N, C-alpha and C positions, 0 to 999 in steps of 0.2 A: 074406402072405410071412413067413417065419420070421426071427427075429433072429440075429445072428452067433453068439451063444453056443449056439444051438440047432442050428447047422449042423455037418455032418461036417468034421472037421479043426480045429475050435475047440480052443485059441486060436492056431492057426498062421495068421497073416495072410499073404496073398499080395500081392506087388507086383513091379513090373518092376525088375530089378537095375539099379543106376546111375541110377535115375529122377531123383534130386535131388542127384547128385554135383556139378553145377555150382553149385547153390545152397549146398552145403556149403563150397565154396571161397570164395564171396562172404561167407558167414557168418564163416568163420575170419579173413578179411581185415578185415571190419568189427569183429570182436571185438578184433583187434590194434589197430585204429585207436582205438576207444573206450577201450581200456585205456591206450593211450599218452596220450590226452587227459586221462584221469583222473590218471595219474601226474604230469602237468604242472601240476596244480592245487595251490596252496599247501596244506600239510598241514592247516592250521586250517580250510580250506574243504571238505576231502574229506568230513568227517562230514555236513555239510549236504547235499552233493550225493547221498550215499548215502541219506540220509533222503528227499530229494525223489523219488528213483527208487523206493524201497520204498513210499513214500506213494502214488505213482501206481498201483502194482500193488495195494496194499491197497484203495484206493478203488474201482478199476475191477473187481476180482474180486468185490467185494461188490455193486456196482451191477448186474453181470450177473445176480446172484441176486435183484435187486429190493431190496437193502438200501442206503439212502442215509445214510451216516454223516457225522458232523462231521469235516471235514478237519483242523481244529485239534486235536480230540480224538485222532484217529489219529496225527497228527504227534507230539503230546506223548507218547503211549504208545510210539511207535517210539523216540523219544529215550531214554525211561526204560529200555526193554529193551536198548538199545544202550549204555547207560551214559554217555550224553551229558548233561552238566549243563545245566540251564536256570536262569537267574537267578530267574525266577518260574515255578516248575513249576505246571502246570495240574492241578487235581484232576479226573480223568476218572471219571465214574460209569457211562458206557455200557459194559456188558460186551462188546457186539459190537465196539466200537472197540478195547478192550483185547485181545480175543481175536484179531482179525485181525492186530493189530500183533505180538503174541507169535508168531503163526504165521509171519509174514514173516521175523522175526529168527531163529526156530528153523530154518527151511528154509535160510537163508543160512549160519548158523553150523555146521550139521551136514551141509553139502553132500558132504563126503568119506565120511561114515559109511554103512555098508551099511544098506539098508532092512530094517526088521523090524516085527513086529506091534505091539510096545510103542511104537515111534516113531509109527506111524499113529494108535494110540489116544491118544497124548499130543497130537498135532496136533488130533484131533477134540475132545478135552476143551477145548483152548484156544478153538476156534471156538464150542463150545456152552456156554461159561461163562455161567451165569446163566439158561440156558434150561431151565425145569422140565419141558418137554414132550418133550424128546428124551433118550434114553438115551445119554449121552456116554461115549466111550471103549470102545465095544464094537460088534461087527457088528450089523447090523439083525436083528431076529427077528420072529416072527409069521407068520401064514399068508396075510395079505393080500398081493396082488402089489405089487411096487414099480414104479410106473408114472410116466413123465414125461408130464404132460398139460397141455393149455392149453384155454381156452374157459370159458364159464359153466357152472354146475351144470346137468346134464341134457343139455348140448350139448358135452361134453368131447371133445377129440381126443387120442387116445393116440399119442404120438410114439415111445415106446419102453417096453418092459417088460423089467426086469432079471431075472437068474436068481432063483429062489425062495430065501428066506432059508436054508433048510437046506443049500443048496449053497455058501453064502458062505465058510465056513471053509476048505473045500478049494480053492475058486476063488482065494482070497486067498493061500493057501499056495503055490499054483502061480505066482501073479502076483509075489509077493515073491521067490521063487526065480529067476524069469525076470529081474526087474529087476536083481538082484545078479549073475547070470550074464552079462548083456549089458553090464555096466559095463566100462570100460577095465580090463584086468587080470583080468576075470572068466573063467569057463570058456568062454563063447561071446560074446566082446565084439562089440558093434555099434559100429564106429569112426566112423560118421557121426552126430554129435551130434543133428542135426535129425531124422534117421530114428528114432533111439531115443526122442527126446522125443515125436515124433508118435505112435509106437506106444504109448508109456507112457500118454499121455493118453487115447487111444482105448480101450485095454485096460482101464484103471481105470474109466473112465466106463461101459463096457459091463457091468462087474460091479456097479457102484453099491453098494458094500458097506455104506454107512452109511445111517441113517435120514434124515439131512440133512447138508449140507456136502460132498457128493461133488464138486460142480463146483469149489469153492475148493481142496480138497485135490488134486483131479486136475490143476489148473493149477499148483499148487505142485510136484507130482511132475514135471511137464513141465519146470519150471525147474531142478529138482534134476538131471535128466538132462542138461540143457545145461551146467550147472556142471561136472558130472563129465566131460562130453565134451571140455572144453577144459582140464581139470585146474586150474580156479580158479573162484571165484565171479564170474560176469560181471555186468555192469550191463545189465539188461533188464526189460521189463515187458510180457509177452505179453497180459495182460488189457486193457491200454490199447487195443490193436488189436482184440482180440476184442469188446470192449464197443462200439467205434465202429460195428460192423456186427453186432450181436447176432443178428439174424435169419439172416444168412448163416452165422454160426458154428453155430447150432442146425440149420440146413438141412444143412450139411456133416456134422455129427455124426450126424444122423438117417440120412442116406444111408449113411454108413460103418458104422452099426450094423445094417445089413440085409444085409451081405455080408462075406466074408473077403477079397475082392479090393479093395484100398484105395488104388489109384493116385491117385484123385481126392482123397481125404482128405490124402494125403501132399503132393501138389502145393499144395493149399490151405494146409496147416499150414506148409509151407516159406515160402510168401509171407508168412504172419503173422509168422514169426520175423524175416525180413528187414525188414519194416515196423516191427517192435518195435525192432530195432536202430537204424533211422533215427530213431525217436522218442527213443531214448536220446541219440543224437548231438545232436538238437535241445535236449534237456534239459541236456546238458553245456554247450552253447553258451549257453543261457539262464542257467545258473549262473555261467559266466565273465563274461557281460555284467552280471549282477546284482552280482557282486563288484567289477567295474570301476566300476560306478556309485557304489557306496558308497565305494570308495577315492578316487574323484574328488571327490565332493561332501560327504563326511561333515563336514568342518570348516565348511562353509557352511550346514549345516542344523541346526535346533534339535531338541530332544528330541521335540516333537510331530510334526514332519515325519518324523523317523526312525521313530517308532512307527507312523505311518500307512503308510509305505513297506513296513516289515516285514510289517504286516498284509496289505497288498495282495499282496506276494510269496508269502505263505502259500497263496494260491490257485493258484500255479503258472503255467505258460506260457499257460493258457487265459484268464488275466486276472481281475480283480476284477469279480464279477457286477454289472452295472449301472453300473460305473465309480465314481469317487469324486466326491462333491459336498460342498457346505458343510455340509449337514445331517449326513451320515455322518461328516464330519471332526469336527464338534462332538461327536457321540456318542462317537467313539473317543477323543478327547483331552480333552473337558471344556472346550474353548476357547469363547470367545464368538463370535458370528457375525462380528464385525469382524475378530477375530484369525484365524478360520478362512479368511475371504476373503483376508486379507493373506498367510497362509501358502501358500494354494493358488496365488495369483498369483505368488508368488516361485518356487514349484516350476515353474510354467509358464514364467516368464522365464528360468530356468536351463536349460530344455529337458528337464527330467525328466518333466514332465507334458505330454500332448497334450490339447487341449480338443476335446470333441465336443458338438454341439448348441449351444444358446444360450438366453439368458433363464433361465426356471425349469428348463429341461431341460439346462442346462449341466452337464457332468460331465467327468471327467478319467481318462485311462489312462496307465500308465507308458510312457515312451519309453526303450527300452533301446538305441537307436542313439546312442551317446555321441560327441559331437563337441566336444572341448575341448582 
């Protein structure tokens, strides 16, 4: 079977008119709700919420590609690029963490700007910073086919083969022109943000113009399309949903890259967007509860306890891996075992910590249901 870019009519995708109109209405309503929640957050807390959401996207879009970065490194890099002051700024040496953070901030801050070649090259250089094996900031070249494969050497399965390198400059010229023309106010606007975002991601991934980093840039472009569609940068993390069922994501993408009739892809992508919005609503609620907890108990907690709580919250709604115990507490604070045990017991008595297990397996997780 041929790939979409080899078929007659490329790159004109075919889909049923009005297919996801109802989803668009839900999307716009949810966008308004989350924006209202965000506006209701105290100004000094907005920065941290924005960092939390961008951090989720940065971590998950990297994990989809098999890169597992330090959450703390990425968070520190995000704050630096957003101009958020940290009392004790962390020195980040991991180029991958710095690169993905810079990309997240660049996409959000330039959401209104038309797409062009130099913007894409700049994003690629950010991602490939420190990678000596990839030609950063330029379209891929060479005669070897660009294939998406899986499996062991000698037993590889080819999922997709992109257009040959010599076609990329022309393909990307057409893609960039299409993206700008379909933006609100463009020559041929697509007014359904989800439709345009889904088309953008599929179209870009089918060209696969870079030697590496196509997935992360393609997902960034999908979010740029959503921002433009509602005329403001929205709070969303598509990659959190995509990474949760990575196999389904690849399956849907693979199927869509073998045809120009893409109803199935658009229905799948629309569901991803709605789920991503639900995740953001949960993250906003998490942020509000976290703020409430600190406001309620700050005066009753010592510096050690506050430090540990902040460290645990850095892991996000998923929670601190393995929970907190006396040994970890001692390592984080330098406290003695007796002091650590006493501090942990106080946190439990206040209702901030919930105990799990017992004996040597005793550990704690944060309780964000505040009753005081």
